[in-house]
N, C-alpha and C positions, 0 to 999 in steps of 0.2 A: 605581575601580571598586569600592565596596564591597559586600559580598555578604552578607545573612544566610543563612549556612550551616546554622542550625539550623531555619528554616525551609523551606530545602530538604528536610533531611532529614527534617522532621515530613512533608511534603506525598508525598515518595517513598512514605515508610513506609506512609502512608495508600491510595497506588496500591497498592503491593502485597499490602496488605491485601484489597481490593477484588478485585484480579484473582485473585487464590488461589482466591476463589469459582467460578471455572471450571474450577477444577481437581476441587473438590469435585460440580460437577454433573457433571462427567466419569467420577466414580466410578459414578455412577448410569448413564450410559451403557453402561460397560463391562458392569456386572452385566446390563443389558438384552439385550445381545449375547451372553452367556455367557462372555464372556471375563475370568472371576474372578481371574486370574492377573496381570491389569492394574489390578486395583482398588488393591492395597498401594502400585504405584509412583505412582499418581494422589494416593494419601492422604499417602504420606511427601513429594513435591513439594509438596502443599497445606501440610503442616504447617511446611516449611521457610520457603516465600513468606510464609506468611501470620505465622509465628513472626518473622522477620526484619522484617517490616512492622510489626507491634504492637511490637516493640522500639523501632523507631527513632521510632514515631507517640506512644511514653509518654516515649520518653527527652526528646524536645524538644516536649513537647506544650502550653508556654507561650511557644512562639516567635510572632512577630508576622507578622501576614496578608502574603501576598507582594506585593513590587512587580513591576514588569515583568520587571527583570533576574532577580528570584528566579526567577519564573514559566520562564522561558527554559531557565534552567540546571535546574530541577526537569522540565520538558517533555525536554530533552534527555537527562538522567539515567534518570529512570523509562523511557523507553523502550529503554535500552540495559540497565537494570537487569531491567527484565520480559522483554526478550528470553533474555537469560541465564539467568535460572530457570525459564523457558519450556521450555527444553532440556531440562530433568529428566526429563520422562516419556519422552523419546524414549532418553534415556541409561539409565533404571531400566529401561523395559521391554524395551530391547535386553539388559538385563545378566541380567534374569530370565529370558527365553526362552534365554539360553546357559547360565545356573546349572541351570535348571530344579528348583527345590528344593520347589514344590509338587505335593501329589497329583495323580492323572489327573483328577479331577472338576472341575478349576480351567481344563480344557483349555488348556495351554501348547501352544504351536503348536512346529514345529521351525523351525531357526534356516536362515535363507538370507541369500542376498548383500545382499536391499536392506536388512533389517533390521540385519544384521551391520555396516553401515555408521555406524548410530547408539550403537554401542560405544565410540566416537570422541566426546569430548565437543564439538569445535569442529562436527562436523557436523549434532549437535543442537540447538546454539547458532544455524548458519546456518539451519537448518528453523523454529526457534522465530522468530527475527528476521526472515526470510521471511514468516511469517505472519503477525506482527503488525504487519508496515509494510506487511500485503495487497500483497505482491509476487508471490510466487508460485514463484520458481526454486527447485528443491528437489535433495538430495541421495539422493533416493530413486531409485533407478535403474529402478525397475519398481512402481509406486506401487500395481499390484492386489495384490502381495505382503504389502505393510503388513496390518497386524490392524485389524479395524473402530475400535477404540479410539483408533489414531494417525490414521485417516482423520478420525475424530470432532474429533480434538485440533486437527491441520492446518485443518479447515474452521472450528472454532471460534476458533481465534488470528486469522485473516483477517475472520471476521464481526467480531469485538470490534474488531480492528484497522481494521476499514474506515470505523468512526465514529469510534474513539480511545477508549484506555485512559483519558485524562484523563474526555473525556466521559463514560465508563462510571462512573468515579467519584464526578463531582459528581452523576450521577443517583440513585446507589445512596447516598451520604452526605447528599444533598438538602440542604446548608449554603448558605442565601442569603448576598449579602454581596460585595464587592467582590475578594477573594480568589478566590472560584469563578469569577468573570469574567474576571479577570487569567489565571487558569490553561489557561480556555475558547480563548482568544484564542493563547494560546502554543501550542496545538496545530492553528496556522494555520487557525482558525476566528474570524469575525468578524460575522456578520450574524445578529440575533437574531431568531427569529419571535413571542417574546413580549417586554414589557420585563423581566420576572424572567428570570435566567439559568437557575435549576433547571427554571422551566416551560417554557422553550426547550429544555434537553436531554430533557424528558421526552418534549414533542411528537416531536421527533427519532428518539427511539426508538418512539415506536409509529409511527410512519411507516415506518423503518427495518423492523419485525417485521411490518407489513403488506404490505411489497413483497416481505418473504422468505417468507410465506405464500403470496402469489399468485404467486410464482414458482415454488416448487414445487408449485401446483396446473398452471400450464401446463406444465411439464415432464412432469408426468405424465400430462396429455392427449396431449403430443406423442409420448410412447411410452417415456419414460426409467423404468427400474425404480425404486422407491420410496427404497433407500438413495442411489441417483445422483443423485435430483431434490432429496433433502436437502441431502448436500454440495454439490451443484453451485448450486443456488438459493443457498445462504449465501455461496458464494465469489463467484458471479457478482454480485449485488446490490452487494458488499463492495468490486468492481473489484479481486478479489485474484487468482482462476486456478488454486488447487490445485486438482487433481482426485483421483478417485479410480483413474484408468485413467492407464498410461503414454502412450498417445496422445492422451488430453485428451479434447475433444469431440469429435475425428475417430474414438474406439473405436467408437462406435455406428454408423457408417456410414447415418447418417440425414439427409439433407436437411432434413426438416421438425423435427429436434431442432436443427438448427443456425442454423434463422432464427428458432424459438423463444428460442434464447438471446439473440439479438441485441437484442430490446427490453429484454431484462432489463438487459444491458450499457448501452445507453443510459439506462434510469433510474437508474442508479449514477452515470451522468456529471453529472445536473443537480441544481443546489444544492436542499439540503433546503426554505430557505425558499420557494423557487419550487413544489416537490412541494407545501407546504403550502397555498399560496394555489391551485394548479390544482385541487387535492383538494376546497377550500371552495367551487369553481365557477367561478372567475376564470381561465379558459382562454386568454385573451388573453396570457396569461404565456408561453405555449408561442414567442410571437414578439416581444412585448412587452420580455422581458428580454435586456437584450445576449448575456450569456452564454449563455442557452440558446437565443438564436436562430443563434449562432454554433456550438454544438454539432451544429444539425442541417446547418448550412451546408459546414461543415469534414469533418464526418463522409462529407455528401454527396460532396462537390468530392473529397475524398482517396481516397474508396473508388474513384470512377468512373477517377481517375487511377492507382490501383493496378491496378484491373482493365484500365487499358488496358496498364500496364508487363507485366501477367503475359500479356497476349493477344499481346505481341511476342515473347516466351519462348517459348510455345507449349507449353509442359510439362503442360497439360491438357487433355481430350479433346473437350471440350464448350464454348460459351460459357458455357451455364448453370453449371456448372461453374467455370469460369474468375472470372465474375461473385460467384458465391456464396463462396468463397473469399477474393477480394479483399474483396467486403463484411465479411464476416467478421473477416479477419485485421488490416484497416486499424479498424474499431470495435475488435476487443478490444485492439488495441495503444495506439488513441488514447484510449480510457476507462480504460487502463493495466489491464486485465482479465489478460490474457496467457492466454485460451485458446486452441488450436490446433486445427485441422483439417486443416494440412497439416504437411510437413515443409522448414522453410525453410532449415536448412544440417545438416551432417553433422560438424560438428567441422572436419575439414581438406577435405569434401568441398563442392562448391558445389551446390544444390538452385536456388536462387533467384538470378538475376542482381544484380550489385551495386546498379544501380540503384535495384531494387525493395526490396532490404535496406535501403538508406540513407534511402530513402524511406518506409518504416516507422519508420524511426530519428527523422525529424521529427515523425511524429503522436506518437509516446511522448514527445518533448520538451516537446511544447505542450500534452499533456493535456488536459482538459474544464473543467468550470465549478470553480470556487474555491467552496467550503461544500458541495461534495458529497463521495462517497469515493473519488476519483481523487488520481494524483500528478500529476508532470511540472508546468512552469512555471504552470499554470491558464492559460485564456483570455483572463482580465480582464487578467492581464500582459503577455500576447502584445499584445492590442489596445492597450495602454498604451504600451506599446514602440512600435508603430506610429505609432499618432496622436501619440504625444507627440515622435517624431522627427521626424515631418511638420511640427508645431507649432513645433519649435524652429528646423526651416530656415527657415519662414516668417516668425519672429521678425525675422531676421537684415534682411529686406527691410522690416519694419514700422517706422512712424516711434517715437521714443524715448518719445512722449508717449501712446503709442495704450495704450488699456486691451483687454488680448486674454483671452479666456476658450478652454475647448476643452470639448465634450460629448463625454461618453463614458456612452452609455447614457441614463438619465434625470437624471444628474448633471451640473451645470453648473459647471465647476473654473475656481478662481482661477488666476493666474500662481503663485502660492506654492503652492498646492494641486497644481498640475501638477508644479512642480519637484520637491514632494516625493514626489508617487507615480512619477513618470519615474524618480527616482535609486532607490528602492526598487527597483521592477521592474528596472533595470539593475545594480544591486549584486548581485541574487539572481540574474541572468541570467550575471554574471561568475563569481560565487563557483561555478555552477552548472558553467561552462565547466571552470573550474580545477581543481575536485574530479574532472571527466569525463575530463579529462587525465590526472590523478594516476593514476586507477582503469585508465585503458587503459596508460598507461606501465608500471603494476606488472604488469598481465598480460601484456604483451608481453616484458616482461625474464623473467617466470617459467614462460611457456608455451612450447610446441614452435612453433618458427619458421613451421612448415607451416600452422599457421593463417592462413586470409585476413583481413587487417586488416579487412576491414569487417563481419566476424563478432565480431571482437574488440570493436569500437566497440557492436557490437550487443549485446551481453550485458551489457557496461559501461551502456550507456544505459537496457536494461531492468533493471538493478538500481536504478538511480539514480533512475528516475521511477517506481520499484515497479511494473512492469511483470509480468515474470515468463515473456515469451517468451525462447528461448533459440536458436542456431544450433548446437547441439549441443557446445557448449565447457563450459558449466557442470554440473557433475557431480561425484560421489564421487572421481573419478580426480583431479581438480585437484588442484597443490599448495596445500599449509595456506596459504601465504602470499595466493594468487590468491583463495582462500576467505574468508580474512580481509578482504582488500582491498572484495570485492564484500559483505562483511556491513557495512563502513563506507558503501560507497555506498548500501545499502538505508537505512541509518539516517540517514543526511544527507538523503535526497531525500524520506523520510516526513514529514522535519520542517521541511523548505524551507529547509535550509541555518542561517538566521539564528540559531535557539537553539543550532544546534551550534557556530557562529563564537562565540557568546557563553561558552558552556562551555569552549571551548578557549582565548579569551582569559581567562576568569576561573581557568583552571587553570595556564596560563604564569604569570601574575601571582603567583598562589600559591606556585609551584615558583621564583618568581623568575628565571625564563627571561629576562624584561625586566623594567624597573620602570615604575610609573606616571607 
């Protein structure tokens, strides 16, 4: 497995250059909010990230275009590198507040326990990885105590991460060719809207920005304040789930706001090519597209089942409240958004019964449509596994000379195509379970034995499916080993495992852990 490392270095450098522009934009946000003390932290972070990016891009400027293996290694490396550099603003702003080196007009706030957490680099990296992977797990104990500049940076990382840093890079650099297509596909995207990959990426951003602005307007109409509407719209359409409040959407205590958030989470669960067709007036794609159809079917069935499980528990006062919480939390989990309107667990104290908690895990595992902003296995893989398994069993009883096909959505697959796609889906599922087991084992090893096992599974599943819901375990008081494991789970989940497996294989061969 020979890899063009110069190509990987150059492309990672280009991605760092583009992402560093996010830090430049954030300087303006800090200034508008009169948090002048935060501007130097964003500026220094931008110089460091952009400087490393420029150095790599120039050093390897003559590298060839990426092949499939190079693209996968680039994707895995870039997401990890961006996540590490993205932790700089958390660290530098916390240090600035602790040192308080600027005059009074810069409006440096007093240090509090929530900001103090980010004096530790690992916590800043955790927050950054959680943002860029659009997960939403947080080290901030009380998000309300964070400055607005960090509210913005958390939301901005999720908004960009929802579409993908490589998609952002292709859009800004606008370089047509096979290299851009290969990188685009390495970020778990395959369907194009236009024949040109650059046109496809630009169309995705138009749709994404339009939905974000529409979500802001919807939340304002529902009664959410402007700052909350901006941040929650960005993280809802990205199916990320970062909030500016410790109790997430439940902070508002408004059923109207809760119902208003649900369609935005659903919109983030539908593939961008389907959004494009629907916006062009081809409304039949709501039911004609197999993934979109199953988004609505699975969300409906799962929500009703969860409402039933919660009703048996009897912890909510009215049926309307039980229905609203069941609907919201199942859509939030299965869309991999991670907003909350209720308490699922308190670390060592059970609020939900084990059955309801584990059922939410099933929703987090499946996710929604491939080509959207969600994590998880994706519905098309689940459908392929279910239909493919039935097809494999039926093939045992078919005559040897039979020519058999399998229809999935609008596609009719040959035997060769079935075996290839079924194998790929099975490999992803197996690797998914393996890394999930590793994550759970590490958490059980490092955490107090008082934590219920279903809550440990819940938090690891939430990390690996890039959801962001937690059962009261994930937080700043976790051991460093547990934090590092969840960082790995979030990284693996965002890249859908295969690019990470390729990177690990290349690294092991490079270190001569095993021979080719």
